[in-house]
C-alpha positions in Angstrom: 48.8 74.6 87.2 49.0 71.0 88.3 46.0 68.7 88.5 45.8 65.7 90.7 43.1 63.2 90.1 42.5 60.3 92.5 40.8 57.0 91.5 40.3 53.6 93.0 38.0 54.3 95.9 35.0 52.2 96.8 33.1 50.2 99.3 34.6 47.0 100.7 34.4 44.7 103.7 36.9 44.7 106.5 40.0 42.7 105.7 39.8 43.6 102.0 42.3 45.5 99.9 42.0 48.6 97.7 44.5 50.4 95.5 44.2 54.1 95.1 45.9 55.9 92.3 46.7 59.6 91.8 47.5 60.9 88.3 49.4 64.2 88.0 49.0 66.3 85.0 49.9 69.8 83.9 53.1 69.6 85.9 55.9 71.9 84.9 57.7 71.9 88.2 59.8 69.5 90.2 57.9 67.4 92.7 59.7 66.7 95.9 57.1 64.5 97.5 53.7 63.1 97.0 51.4 62.4 100.0 48.2 60.8 100.9 45.8 62.2 103.5 42.4 61.2 104.6 39.4 62.8 106.3 36.5 61.1 108.1 33.3 62.9 108.9 33.7 65.2 111.8 37.4 64.8 111.9 40.4 66.8 110.7 42.3 65.7 107.7 45.1 63.4 108.8 48.4 62.3 107.2 48.5 58.7 105.8 51.7 58.3 103.8 54.3 60.1 101.8 56.9 59.2 99.2 59.9 61.3 98.3 59.8 61.5 94.5 63.5 61.3 93.7 64.7 58.7 96.3 61.5 56.7 96.6 61.8 56.8 100.3 58.4 56.3 102.0 56.9 57.0 105.4 53.6 56.0 106.7 51.5 57.0 109.7 51.5 54.5 112.6 47.8 53.8 112.1 48.5 52.3 108.6 52.1 51.1 108.9 52.4 47.5 107.9 49.1 47.6 106.0 49.4 50.4 103.5 52.1 50.8 100.9 52.8 54.0 98.9 54.6 53.8 95.6 55.2 55.9 92.5 55.5 55.4 88.7 57.8 58.0 87.2 56.9 57.2 83.7 53.2 57.5 84.3 53.4 60.4 86.7 51.3 58.5 89.2 51.5 57.7 92.8 49.6 54.8 94.3 48.4 53.7 97.8 48.0 50.0 98.2 45.7 49.5 101.2 45.6 46.0 102.7 43.7 44.5 105.7 41.3 47.4 105.7 39.4 48.3 108.8 36.2 50.2 109.4 38.2 53.0 110.9 40.0 53.4 107.5 36.7 54.8 106.1 37.4 58.3 104.9 37.8 60.5 101.8 41.4 60.0 100.7 43.3 62.8 99.1 46.6 62.9 97.3 48.8 65.9 97.4 52.0 67.2 95.7 54.8 69.1 97.4 56.9 71.3 95.1 59.2 72.8 97.6 61.9 71.2 99.6 61.0 70.6 103.2 62.5 68.6 106.0 59.3 66.5 106.3 56.1 66.0 104.5 53.6 64.9 107.1 51.4 67.9 107.4 48.9 69.6 105.1 50.9 72.8 105.0 53.9 70.9 103.5 51.9 70.3 100.3 51.0 72.7 97.5 48.5 70.9 95.2 45.6 68.7 96.1 43.3 66.3 94.4 39.5 66.3 94.8 39.5 63.1 96.9 38.1 59.6 96.6 35.7 57.9 99.0 36.8 54.7 100.8 34.2 52.9 102.8 35.0 49.8 104.9 32.2 47.9 106.5 32.5 45.4 109.3 
């Protein structure tokens, strides 16, 4: 059973940067992709970014494109989300997720099989 643990959340002011990390342990399967999602109070969980594990190809939601960067460290089994130029609307609980099956895309919750517990990011104006 895989375990995903996020870290790096916090409270910052608009325009600041934060770096989230997700450590994967207990993994005995191949990971096809790692994703980041977020959920604000009263809203559904939404896709933020994904990285294909083997190729390193990335894809970000339009709302964060140009501000957020997703990357991976194979040796450390971690995936990171560098968040720049943060806005109050980025406030949410951020979750990382692992996909262990091949799929055409990795932009929806149902594309992922394991989830972390989430880390809070709060951006004040």
